[in-house]
N, C-alpha and C positions, 0 to 999 in steps of 0.2 A: 501474450499481452500486447499491448498498443503502446506507442511512445508516451502518449499522454499519461496513460495508466502507470507506466514506469516511474515517470518523473514525479507524479501524484504518491506514489508507493514510497519513493525516496524520500519526499518530503515529510509525510507523515510517519516514518519510521524513524526519521531523525528526531521529530519532536517527540515521540514515544521512547525514545533513548534504545531504540531497537536497530538491527542490521535489516536492509529491505530485502523481501523476499526477491529472488530470482528463479528464472524457469517456469513460470506461471502462464497459463493459457490465460485468454481473456475471462471467463467466468471465474477462475480461481483469482485472478487480480482483482476482480470486482467484489469478492467474498473478503479479500486480505483487507482492501480498501474499507469498506465496511467496518470490520474488525479494528482496525486502527483509528477510525474516526472516533469510534467508540471509546477507545483508549486515550485519544486526546481530545475527548469532547468538540470535536469539528462538526 
């Protein structure tokens, strides 16, 4: 995953009360961002 994706995932996971995922490739990170955005209504 890219640096910006990692940063955004960390922020979203924090808002969702979850641990940020690690070790993802770019497409996996994109899916994780989409899932967390749904959970946090962003």
